[in-house]
N, C-alpha and C positions, 0 to 999 in steps of 0.2 A: 511478379509475386503478388498474389491476392491476399490482402490483410484484412482481418475483421477485428474491430475494437469491441470486445464484449464488455460493455459498460463504458459508455462515452461520457463519463462525468468529468470532474476537474482534471484528473490525470489522463485518463484514456481519451477524453475529448481533445485535450491539448496535443497529445501525440497524433491523434487522427487528423486534427486540423492542419498540423504541419506537414503530415504525409500528403494530405489532399492538395495543399498549396504547391507541393513539389511534383504533383502530377501522378502520384502513386495510385494504384488500384486498391482503394480502401473503402470499407463499409463500416459505418458507425451504428452499433446497436444500442438503443436507449429506450426509455419509456417516459410517460408522464409529460408535464409541461415542457421539459427540456427537449424531448423528442418533437413535440408539436412545433416548438419554436424553430428548430432546425429544419423541419419539413417546410415551414412557411417562409422563413427568412434566411435560412442558412446558419452558419456558425461563425460568430465573431470572436476574435481574440484581441484583448486589450493588453498590451505589453510595453514595458520600457524599451524593448528592442524594436518597437514599431507595431502598430495595430494592423490587423488584416482580417478579411472576411473570405470564407469559402462556402461553397454549396456542395458538400460531400453527399455521397449515397448514404441514406439512413434507413434503418429498419427497426420495426417493433417486434418482429417475430423471427427468431433464429432460423426457423424451418424454411423461410423464404429466401435465404441468402445463398445457399449452395455451399460447395466445398471450398475451404480456405487453405492457403499454403501456410499462413501464420495466423494464430489467434492470440491477440494481446488481451490479457485479463485486466480490465480497467476498473473493476469493482473493488471495493475495500474488502479486507479479509473476511469480515463477518457476512458479506454478501455472497461469498463463493459457494456456500452450502446449497443455497437455493438455485444458483445459476448453473453449477457444474453438470448436473444430469442432463440439462438441455443442450449442452455444447456438442454432444456426439453427432448431431446432424451436420456439423461443420467439418467433421474429421474425414480426411482421406487417409490413405496408407502412410503418407509422409508429413501430415500436418503437424506443425510445431506449435506448442503452447508456451507463451512467454508470460511468466508470473511477474506482477509489478507490486505486489502487496507489501506493506510494511510488516515488520516483526519476523517471526520464525515461520517460514512457509510450510505448507502441509507436506511438501516433498522432501524436507530437509534430511530425514533419515532413510529415504529410499536409496538403495545402492550404497549405503554408508559404510557397510562392513563392520566387523567386530560385534560386540555384545549388543549394541544399540541398533543394529541393522534392521530396518523395517519398523522401528518404533513409531507409533502414531500418537500424537499429542491430542488428547480429547478436547482441549480448549481451542485448538486450531481447526481440527477436522472432526466435529462431533459425529460419532457413529461411522466414521470412515467413508462418508458419502463422496467427498472430493477425490480421494485416492481411488475409489472404485470407478469414478467417471473419467479420469485422465490417466492414461498409462504413463509410467515413469519415463519411458524412452522418448515421449513427445516433449518433455519439459526442457526449457531453457530458462535459467534464472535471470532476474534483472533487478536492479535497484535504481529508482528514480531520484535524482538530486535536483529537483526544481520545485518551486512553490506556486501552486495554482488554486483557484477556487471558482465556483460558479457564481458570478456576480448577479446574474438573473438568467432565466431560461434562454438558452441560445447564445449566451455571452460568457466566455471564460476569461478570468482575470489572471494574467501571468505576472507574478511579482519578481522572481529572480531565478537564475539557474537554467542550465540547458543540458545537463549530463545524464546519460542513462548507461549504467554499466551492465554488460551482458556476461553470462558465464554458464558453461555446461556444468551440471552437477558432478560429472566425472572428471572435471579438470582439464579436458582436452580443448584444443582450438579447432572447432569443427567448421566445415564449409557452410553449414546452415547458419551458424552464429555469425560468420563473416558476412553472409548475404543480408541478414537482418541488420547488422551494424552498418553496412553500406547504405541501405535504404534510409536508416535513421540519420546518418551523416548527411545524406543528400537532402534531408528535410530540415537540416540546420542544427541537429543535436551533436554534442560530443559523445562518442559512443565507444569507450574502451572495452576491450574483451579481457576478462580476467580468468586465470586458471585457478583462482582461489575464491570462488563466489561465496562459499560458506564463511570464510574469514571476513570478507567484506560485509556480510550480513551482520556479523557481531560487532564490527566497527560502528556501523550505523545504529545497531541496537544499544550500544553503550550509552549513547545520548538519549535515544528515544524512550528507553525504559524509565529513565529518570525524568527527563524534561516534559514528556507528553502528559503523564497523569498529574504531575505536580502543577503544571500550568493550568490544567482543567480545574483542579481544586482551588487554585489561588487567583486565576485570571492573569497571572504574570507573563510577561514576554520573556524571551530567552535572556535578554540583557538583564532584566530585573531579577530573574532566578539566579543568574550567575553572580550578580553583585550583592544580593541580600545576604547579610552575614549568617543568619540562622538557616534560611532556606538553602543556601548554597552548601551548607554542611550536610543537609539531608540529601541533596542531589548527589554529592560526593559519596555518601554512604550507599545509596542505591547503585551507583556506578561500580563501586567496589564489589558489591555482592554480585552484580551482573558479570563483572570480570572474573569472579571466582567460578561461576557456572561455566563460562567460556573456557577457563583454564582446565576444568575437569573434563572438557570435551577435547582437550589438546589444542585449543585455539590460543595462540600467542598474539595478543593484540598489539599492533604496531603504533598505537597512540596512547599516551598517558592520560590520566584523569585531568591533570593540570592543563594539558594541551586541549582536551575536549572542552573544558570550561572556558578557556581563553577563546576558542573558536566560537562558542555560543555567544559570549559577550560581544565578540566582533560583529556577529550577525546583526545585533542591535534589537530594536523594538519589533521583533517578529513573533507572531503568535504561532504556536505549534499546530499541527493538523488536528490534534485531539481537542485543543481549546477551540479551534474554529468549528469543529463538529458540534461540540457542546453548545456553543453560543448560537449555532444555527438550528439547534434542536434535532440534530442527526445522531444516530448511534455512533459510539466511539469505538475505535479499533483496540479496545482494551485487552481482549483475550489474546490476540495474536502477538501483541507487543509486550504486555506485562504478564498476563496470566500464563502464557506459554513458558516464560522464563521461570516463574514460580513453580509450575508443574515440573520443569526440568530440575529445578533445585530440589524438589521433593524426591525425585527419582535418583538423583546423584548424591543426596545427603548433604547438600550445601545449606547452611543456615542463612536465611534471608529476612531478618526481622524488619528492617527498614522498608524493603520492597513489599513485603506482605502487608505492612500497615498502610502504605500508599495505595496498594492495589485494593485493599478492602474498602478504604474510604472512597476511592474513585468508583468502585463498583456500586456502592450505595448511591453515590451521586448520579450515576447513569441510570440505575433502577428507578430512582425518584423522578428523574426527568421523563423516563418512558411512561411512568404512571400518570404524570401530569398530562402527557400527550394523549394517552388513552382517554383520560377524563375529559379533556377539551374536545376530542373528536366525538365522544359519546354525547356531550352536551350540544355540540353543533348538529349532530344527527337528530337529536330529540327536537331541537328548535326548528329544524328544516321540515319536520313532519307535523308541526303544529298548524 
């Protein structure tokens, strides 16, 4: 099974590194300093489970890779719009595309049935570019439950976790999903196959919609957000509103807000992915995680005052960070030409 990791950053790179160590036929697509480091020195993983190094196949141009059996989308949700049109050079008749993005995926309402069948969320797939590039029948959904970051180019730091859930959007247990799961299990992951991938998306969202943006606004860890008297009340309010949107979609969440809060506190001094992105100067996955839920709330007539307030403040924070980045880049370019 030939696998291409389309976006070998913290998540995709970690999956690719484990597959490469297990002897799988895998190609990692990347760009910039991370690509150059992998070309020159290979890819190193630092993990409490044991450090290791691999020298996988890497590519900077999708057109040079050839047809893949499986394409794992390792970029974050906001990076898919630019990436998706170029993926078609990897597709054969039976190529499978595994989405790993946080939040509500672009494919969520494809083949959904009922009044919402085919609905496209503008905050997730602006202009429908992703949906036009990846046919629905290719998609296998997934949710990654591990924490990784790029410590430096060519080095991925794995903090904890090793589970990846897979699920067909139509709820079946397919041969292709089993084959992907077997490859990931051989690489050291726990890889359950779920027939309720949309339900599992909302279970993860219940925490992410609240903890991610509030952590970016405050700099707080999961433990701090769960324990702080006033902030924890805001977290609970956002969770309640998110749960109401899920309920309007017929999703009965198998976990309570109290259980979700207790779980976050148990994780301890962990920074959410959104806080990590903000601190590193990277774009945040705000729209797919929070904006999409707000957009759904509008469509379904669910009042979301707490979520809207958190979303608006985090959006301004992200916009100001982007403006500072542009200003710094422009100043650097001016200085370089002097």
